[in-house]
C-alpha positions in Angstrom: 157.1 200.0 116.8 155.9 196.6 118.0 152.8 198.3 119.5 152.1 200.0 116.2 152.3 196.7 114.3 150.0 194.9 116.8 147.5 197.8 116.6 147.5 197.6 112.8 147.0 193.8 112.8 144.1 194.2 115.4 142.4 196.9 113.3 142.6 194.7 110.2 141.2 191.7 112.1 138.3 193.8 113.4 137.5 195.5 110.1 134.4 194.4 108.2 135.1 191.8 105.5 135.2 193.4 102.1 132.8 191.9 99.6 134.6 189.8 97.0 134.9 191.3 93.5 135.3 188.0 91.7 134.8 184.3 92.2 137.1 181.6 90.9 135.1 178.7 89.5 136.5 175.3 88.9 134.5 172.7 86.9 135.5 169.1 86.9 134.2 165.8 85.5 135.3 162.2 85.2 134.7 161.2 81.6 137.4 160.7 78.9 135.1 161.8 76.1 134.7 165.3 74.8 131.8 167.3 76.2 130.9 170.0 73.7 128.7 172.8 74.8 128.5 171.7 78.4 126.1 173.9 80.3 127.5 174.9 83.7 124.9 175.8 86.2 125.5 177.6 89.5 122.7 178.5 91.8 122.5 182.3 92.0 122.2 182.2 95.8 125.7 180.7 95.9 127.0 183.4 93.6 125.3 186.0 95.9 126.8 184.3 99.0 130.3 184.4 97.6 130.0 187.9 96.0 127.3 189.7 98.1 125.3 192.3 96.3 126.3 191.1 92.8 123.9 192.3 90.2 122.7 190.0 87.4 123.2 192.7 84.8 126.7 193.8 86.0 128.8 190.6 86.0 131.1 189.0 83.5 132.0 185.3 83.2 135.4 184.7 81.8 137.3 181.6 80.8 141.0 180.9 81.8 142.3 183.0 78.9 140.2 186.0 80.0 137.6 185.7 77.2 134.1 186.9 78.1 131.6 184.1 77.8 127.9 184.4 77.1 125.9 183.9 80.3 122.3 183.7 81.4 120.6 184.1 84.8 117.2 182.3 85.1 114.4 183.4 87.4 113.0 180.0 88.1 112.6 180.2 91.8 109.9 179.8 94.4 110.1 183.5 95.4 109.0 186.2 93.1 110.6 189.0 95.2 114.0 189.6 96.9 113.5 192.1 99.7 116.9 191.5 101.3 118.8 191.4 98.0 120.0 187.8 98.6 119.4 186.5 95.1 116.4 184.3 96.1 114.3 185.6 93.2 116.8 184.1 90.7 117.5 180.5 89.8 120.8 179.7 88.2 123.7 181.4 86.5 124.4 179.5 83.3 127.4 179.5 80.9 129.0 176.9 78.6 132.3 175.3 78.0 133.3 172.7 75.4 135.6 170.1 77.1 138.0 168.5 74.7 138.5 164.7 75.0 140.7 164.1 78.1 140.1 167.6 79.5 138.6 167.0 82.9 139.0 170.4 84.6 138.5 174.0 83.5 138.7 177.3 85.4 136.6 180.4 85.1 135.9 183.7 86.9 132.8 185.5 87.7 133.6 189.2 88.1 131.8 192.4 89.0 131.8 195.0 86.1 130.9 198.7 86.1 129.0 198.7 82.9 125.9 196.7 82.0 126.7 193.4 80.4 125.8 193.3 76.7 123.1 191.1 75.3 124.4 187.8 73.9 123.3 186.1 70.7 120.3 183.9 71.3 120.8 180.2 70.4 117.7 178.8 71.9 114.1 179.8 71.5 110.5 178.6 72.2 107.0 180.0 71.6 103.4 179.1 71.0 102.4 179.8 67.5 98.7 180.7 67.6 98.8 181.8 64.0 99.4 178.1 63.1 96.6 176.5 65.1 98.5 176.6 68.4 101.6 174.8 67.4 104.3 175.0 70.0 107.8 175.3 68.5 111.3 175.3 69.9 114.9 175.2 68.6 118.5 175.6 69.3 121.4 176.1 66.9 121.3 172.4 65.9 117.7 171.3 65.3 114.1 172.6 65.7 111.0 170.9 66.9 107.3 171.5 67.2 104.2 169.8 68.6 100.5 170.4 68.3 98.0 172.4 70.3 94.2 172.5 70.9 93.3 174.5 67.9 94.7 171.9 65.5 92.7 169.1 67.4 89.4 171.0 67.3 86.9 169.8 64.6 86.4 172.1 61.7 83.2 174.2 61.9 80.6 173.6 59.3 81.6 175.0 56.0 85.2 175.7 57.1 88.2 174.0 55.7 90.7 173.4 58.5 93.4 170.9 59.2 92.6 168.5 62.0 95.2 166.4 63.8 94.9 164.8 67.2 98.3 163.7 68.6 100.7 164.3 71.3 103.6 163.2 69.1 106.7 165.4 68.7 107.8 166.7 65.3 111.3 167.7 64.0 112.4 170.5 61.7 115.9 169.7 60.5 118.3 172.7 60.2 121.4 173.4 58.1 122.1 176.7 59.8 122.9 177.7 63.3 120.7 180.8 63.5 117.0 180.8 64.6 114.6 179.7 61.9 111.2 179.1 63.7 109.8 182.6 63.1 111.3 182.9 59.7 109.6 179.7 58.5 106.3 180.4 60.0 106.3 184.0 58.7 106.9 182.8 55.2 103.7 180.7 55.2 102.7 177.2 55.9 104.3 174.5 53.8 107.2 176.8 52.7 109.5 174.7 55.0 108.6 171.4 53.3 111.3 172.1 50.7 115.0 172.7 51.5 115.9 176.2 50.3 119.3 176.2 52.1 118.2 176.5 55.7 116.7 173.1 56.2 113.2 171.5 56.0 110.3 169.8 57.7 110.6 166.2 56.3 109.6 164.2 59.4 106.4 162.3 59.6 104.4 162.3 62.9 100.7 161.6 62.2 99.2 159.5 65.0 102.5 158.2 66.1 104.7 159.3 69.0 106.9 161.1 66.5 110.4 161.7 67.9 110.0 161.2 71.6 106.4 161.4 72.6 105.3 159.2 75.5 102.4 157.2 76.8 101.4 154.5 79.3 102.2 150.9 78.2 100.4 147.8 79.5 102.4 145.3 77.6 100.1 145.3 74.6 98.5 148.7 74.2 100.0 152.2 74.3 97.6 154.7 75.9 98.4 158.3 74.9 97.1 161.7 75.5 96.0 164.2 72.9 97.4 167.6 71.9 98.8 169.7 74.7 96.2 171.7 76.6 98.4 174.5 78.0 102.0 175.7 78.1 104.3 177.7 80.3 107.7 179.2 79.3 110.1 179.4 82.3 113.3 180.6 80.6 114.0 181.6 77.0 117.7 181.9 76.2 120.3 182.9 75.2 121.8 179.6 76.4 119.0 177.6 77.8 115.2 177.5 77.2 112.9 175.8 79.6 109.2 175.3 79.0 106.4 173.0 80.1 103.6 171.4 78.1 100.5 170.3 80.1 98.4 167.4 78.8 94.8 166.8 80.1 93.9 163.6 81.7 93.2 160.5 79.5 92.2 156.9 80.2 95.2 154.6 80.4 93.6 151.2 80.6 91.3 152.1 83.5 93.5 154.7 85.2 93.1 158.4 84.6 96.5 159.9 83.8 97.7 163.4 83.1 101.1 164.6 82.2 103.4 167.6 82.4 106.5 167.6 80.2 109.3 170.0 81.1 111.7 170.5 78.3 115.3 171.8 78.8 116.8 172.9 75.5 120.5 173.9 75.6 122.6 175.6 72.9 124.9 173.3 71.0 123.1 170.0 71.8 121.4 167.5 69.5 119.3 166.3 72.3 116.7 168.0 74.5 116.2 166.9 78.1 112.6 166.0 78.9 111.2 165.5 82.4 107.8 163.9 82.3 105.7 163.9 85.4 102.5 161.7 85.3 99.7 162.2 87.8 97.0 159.5 88.4 93.7 159.3 90.2 93.8 160.8 93.7 95.6 158.4 96.1 96.7 156.1 93.3 100.4 155.9 93.7 101.1 152.5 92.0 103.9 152.7 89.5 103.2 153.2 85.8 105.0 151.6 82.9 105.8 154.5 80.5 106.9 154.0 76.9 108.7 156.7 74.9 108.5 156.2 71.1 109.8 156.8 67.7 107.6 156.6 64.6 108.3 153.4 62.6 107.7 155.3 59.3 109.4 158.6 60.0 110.3 159.7 56.4 108.1 161.7 54.1 105.9 159.9 51.6 107.6 158.9 48.4 111.1 158.7 50.0 111.4 154.9 49.7 113.4 155.1 53.0 115.4 152.5 54.7 115.0 152.7 58.5 117.7 151.0 60.6 116.7 150.6 64.2 119.2 150.3 67.1 118.2 149.0 70.6 121.2 149.3 72.9 120.7 149.2 76.6 119.1 152.6 77.4 119.1 154.0 73.8 116.5 153.6 71.1 117.5 155.1 67.8 116.9 155.1 64.1 119.1 156.0 61.1 117.0 156.8 58.1 118.4 156.6 54.6 116.1 158.4 52.1 115.8 158.3 48.3 116.3 162.0 48.4 116.9 164.6 51.1 119.8 162.5 52.4 119.9 160.7 55.8 118.8 161.6 59.3 118.9 160.1 62.8 116.5 160.2 65.6 116.9 158.8 69.1 115.6 158.5 72.6 117.9 158.1 75.5 116.1 156.8 78.7 118.6 156.3 81.6 116.1 154.2 83.6 115.0 152.1 80.7 114.0 148.5 81.4 113.5 147.2 77.9 112.1 147.7 74.5 108.7 147.1 72.8 106.7 148.1 69.8 103.2 148.6 68.6 101.8 149.1 65.1 103.0 152.7 64.9 106.0 153.0 67.1 109.3 151.6 68.3 109.2 151.9 72.1 111.6 152.0 75.0 110.0 151.5 78.4 110.6 152.3 82.0 108.8 152.5 85.4 107.6 155.9 86.6 106.3 156.9 90.0 103.2 159.2 89.8 104.2 162.7 90.9 107.9 162.1 90.2 109.6 163.1 87.0 110.8 160.5 84.5 113.9 161.9 82.7 114.8 161.1 79.1 116.4 162.8 76.1 115.1 163.1 72.6 117.1 164.3 69.6 117.7 164.4 65.9 120.4 165.2 63.4 120.5 165.5 59.6 123.4 164.4 57.4 123.0 167.5 55.2 123.9 169.7 58.1 127.4 168.2 57.7 128.2 167.3 61.3 126.7 163.8 61.9 126.7 161.9 58.6 126.7 158.2 59.5 124.8 155.8 61.7 128.0 155.1 63.7 128.4 158.8 64.5 124.7 159.0 65.6 125.0 156.0 67.8 128.1 157.5 69.5 126.3 160.8 70.0 123.4 159.0 71.8 125.8 157.0 74.0 127.6 160.2 74.9 124.4 161.7 76.1 123.8 158.7 78.3 127.4 159.0 79.7 127.1 162.7 80.4 123.8 162.2 82.2 125.4 159.6 84.5 128.4 161.7 85.2 127.5 165.4 85.6 130.1 168.0 86.1 131.1 169.2 89.5 131.4 173.0 90.3 133.3 174.6 93.1 133.5 178.3 94.0 136.2 180.4 95.7 135.7 184.1 96.4 138.6 186.4 95.6 139.3 190.1 96.5 
């Protein structure tokens, strides 16, 4: 009997390890504040290592109660192919959890399933809009934005009536609904969205300003800015996170030629987008740049007789705009590496040093009181400060394979 037991144990020890069918995921953080719609990111190569052979279309992510959560797998990775089925062609597995105030840990599972995972509702979206002079528009379930492309900057041909605007400022479309509106509004015709018909409206003024979060090079007196984006690249497009890049051609920044690539990370459930701006200078010129990110000093539509309250608090530049009609809205820039504030004739500015070739991270966001969630300046200030706190204290993720 003893020999039989020993033989059984030895056979078990020598048997190939069975691939895990699920992974226990623990997510922790150190903040006391609530973290609504926190995007949890796990490199797919770690999922594949813990659960070899997992297929992106045949997994389920579940919370502690067993509820299936929407998930997304990006394909932002250096390799385009995966000959060994090791997951190197994929980037990250994404899902979300809303931490309540004081909730500092949450558990989840990633499980193999036999059926194909269903598509999840898309809450984020971006696209170029060639039918509207190369606008580039993006949105989540809270707010929408757009900026302007080369066709809008081009002079009108002789005898042709065409809008012309040269700016790299960022625009806002305020929403009152959580479903996508970008295509709906463009398809109904230009200027339809300048009136609130229940979904929201375009009531933000950009013009030649930085709008709500455009950037430039600051020499202490003059802000040197690029023009309309030259090209774009969409890297991921929902349902939880959209990532895209806007490329800006070189411009003269007080004697230095500077170009810029902005990478936007747009997450569901967030008032703020993350922007990583990488500036490139003349070949071999690695001296730091002083970069300024701005908000238009006159952000309301004409005729609104608006009162603009400006807040400059450490790393946060914000405005709360009380309008004659169309109610109030807030805009803000959160710049974690900020070193001070400035202004020019058009913009309120927050400034920071940037190293050429290395991304400068900041957040830009907006909210409208008519949407019913953020209805006061105090709430908007708190929302901006929470973004700063969450940036400084990211969540920690640990994985444990289970049979």
